[in-house]
N, C-alpha and C positions, 0 to 999 in steps of 0.2 A: 372720482372713482372710489368705491368702497374698498377698504383694506381688510385683509384677513388677520385676525388676532391669532398668534401662535406661541407655543412654548418650544424653544429649541434646547435640546439636551446635547451637551458637547464636552469633550475632554479638553481641559485647560492645563497649560504648563503653570508652574508656580515656583516661587522662590522661598527658600528657607531663611527665616529671620534670625535663627540661632547662629552664634559664632562657632560652636562646637557641636558635632553630631557623632554618635557612636556608630560602629558598623551595623549593629543591630537596628538602630534608629533609621539608618539609610535603607536597609532591607525592608523594614516595616512601612516605609513611606515612599518607596520607589515606584510611584504610579501617578498618572495624571489625576487632577481633581475633576469630578463630574459636576458640571455647572448647568443650571436651568436658567435661561434668559427668556423673558417674556416681552412681547411687543407686536407691533404691526408689521407684517411681512412686506418688505419693499422689493426684494429681488431674491430669487432662488434658482440657481443654475449650477453648472458643473464646477464653477470656481468656488462657490460658497453661498452663504445666506446673509442677507442684510436685513435687519429689523430696526425699527425706531420706536421710541416711546411717545413721540409727539408728531402730529401731522397738521399742516395748515396749507393755505393757498395764498400766494402773493402774486399779483399781476398775472393770474391765470396759470401759474406754475406751482407744482407740488413742492412744499418745503418740509423737510424732516429735521427733527432735533433728537438728541439722545440716541444716535445711530450706533449700532453694534454690527461688526462684520465677523463672521466665523468661517474659516476655510473649510471646504467640503470634507477634507480628510479627518477633521476633528469632530464632525457631527455624528452623534449617535442616533438621533431621531428628531423629527419635527411633528408636533401634535397641533392640529388646528382646533380652535375653539370658537363657538358661536356665542357672541355676547348678546344677551337679551335685554329688553327694556326693564329697568327696575320696577318692581311692583310695590304697592302700598301694603305695609304689614296689616294683617287682620288682628284686631284687638277686641276682645269681648268686654262687656261692662264688668264682669266679675274679676277680670285680671288687673284692672286699674282702679285705684282708690284715691280719694281726696281727703285732706284733713277736715275735721269738723271743729266747731268752737271748743269742744271739750278735749281736742287733741286726738280723738279716735279717728280711725279711718273707715270710710264707707265708700261703696262704689260710686264712681263719677259717671253719671248718665250721659254726659256729653262726649265721652271717649268711645270710639268704635262706631259712631254713627257715620253712615255714608252720605255724602252730599250729592 
């Protein structure tokens, strides 16, 4: 089964690593941290969202690694992305040069040719 790649934006709780904080510092940082987590969508329901960064199959069963669960109340948004096949970069002969015996650069005619 093909999995949808998504970015989940959600509010995360956090812990202050400082020993002392001023009242002004507390007011300035009294908010959740907005986090973006990316991965393959495993489950999306009223409880929350589960995504994974790795998917494989073992003995006919789906196996996921690097799984993240975010409770529904913390989610700000889910954006699906379509991943496309990587394309070969187009390079012209004028953009790539090779060194000559004199140390000068001249265009490399072998670069940019399509096979």
